[in-house]
Wavefront OBJ file of the C-alpha trace (Angstrom):
o trace
v 6.611 -12.951 -36.545
v 4.472 -11.088 -33.997
v 6.064 -9.475 -30.965
v 5.360 -11.337 -27.710
v 3.071 -8.563 -26.409
v 0.830 -8.886 -29.464
v 0.664 -12.654 -29.002
v -0.298 -12.200 -25.352
v -2.976 -9.658 -26.263
v -4.373 -11.994 -28.926
v -4.471 -14.845 -26.396
v -6.257 -12.661 -23.824
v -8.803 -11.595 -26.444
v -9.414 -15.216 -27.426
v -9.870 -16.231 -23.778
v -12.276 -13.338 -23.167
v -14.373 -14.406 -26.159
v -14.292 -18.030 -25.032
v -15.464 -17.164 -21.516
v -18.467 -15.327 -22.987
v -19.631 -18.499 -24.743
v -23.069 -19.675 -23.718
v -23.214 -23.145 -22.209
v -26.076 -24.012 -24.552
v -23.549 -23.884 -27.425
v -21.220 -26.483 -25.901
v -23.164 -29.717 -26.154
v -24.003 -30.257 -22.496
v -27.017 -32.459 -21.801
v -30.336 -30.555 -21.684
v -30.990 -31.561 -18.073
v -27.550 -30.266 -17.028
v -28.161 -26.986 -18.871
v -31.530 -26.596 -17.159
v -30.031 -27.221 -13.713
v -27.148 -24.793 -14.297
v -29.435 -22.133 -15.766
v -31.614 -22.422 -12.654
v -28.523 -21.442 -10.657
v -27.752 -18.478 -12.944
v -24.875 -20.300 -14.654
v -25.256 -19.630 -18.372
v -21.754 -18.857 -19.679
v -18.306 -20.395 -19.417
v -17.293 -17.448 -17.232
v -20.138 -18.265 -14.809
v -19.123 -21.923 -14.789
v -15.385 -21.391 -14.287
v -16.089 -19.041 -11.384
v -17.511 -22.018 -9.460
v -15.581 -24.772 -7.731
v -16.271 -28.488 -7.932
v -17.682 -28.291 -4.398
v -20.001 -25.455 -5.481
v -21.340 -27.565 -8.334
v -21.719 -30.666 -6.172
v -23.871 -28.607 -3.800
v -26.370 -27.974 -6.608
v -29.364 -30.245 -6.185
v -29.746 -32.900 -8.892
v -26.453 -32.105 -10.653
v -24.459 -35.045 -9.267
v -20.831 -36.055 -9.502
v -21.138 -37.748 -12.917
v -22.366 -34.498 -14.463
v -19.691 -32.487 -12.677
v -17.083 -34.929 -14.021
v -18.463 -34.400 -17.545
v -18.303 -30.625 -17.066
v -14.683 -30.841 -15.918
v -13.774 -32.984 -18.944
v -15.427 -30.466 -21.274
v -13.573 -27.563 -19.655
v -10.285 -29.437 -19.934
v -10.729 -29.707 -23.725
v -10.731 -25.900 -23.794
v -7.781 -25.543 -21.376
v -10.173 -24.266 -18.704
v -11.019 -25.551 -15.258
v -13.334 -24.950 -12.371
v -12.245 -22.535 -9.658
v -10.139 -24.150 -6.968
v -11.956 -24.314 -3.676
v -10.457 -22.671 -0.617
v -9.756 -26.024 1.040
v -7.536 -27.256 -1.805
l 1 2 3 4 5 6 7 8 9 10 11 12 13 14 15 16 17 18 19 20 21 22 23 24 25 26 27 28 29 30 31 32 33 34 35 36 37 38 39 40 41 42 43 44 45 46 47 48 49 50 51 52 53 54 55 56 57 58 59 60 61 62 63 64 65 66 67 68 69 70 71 72 73 74 75 76 77 78 79 80 81 82 83 84 85 86
C-alpha cells in the first residue's frame, strides 16, 4: 500500500496531465472547438479557468453548448471556474 503522500502526488500528476489535454481530443463538436479556439481556449486548463458566464459571453457559443461542456467536464471530475457573483 502506498503512503498517502505518494497517492496525493500521483493524483496531482494525473490532474496536471489531464488539464494539458487538448479540447480537440475530447469529442466536442467541430463548431464548438472552432469557437473556443477563436477565443484562445484550446486545453482543459484554458476551459476550466473560465466561468459559465465567461463562456456565455462568447458570441455563437450559446447555453446548449455550454451545458454540453459542463457535462463533459463533470465526467472528468472537473468544472468551470465559479464566477465572482456565485
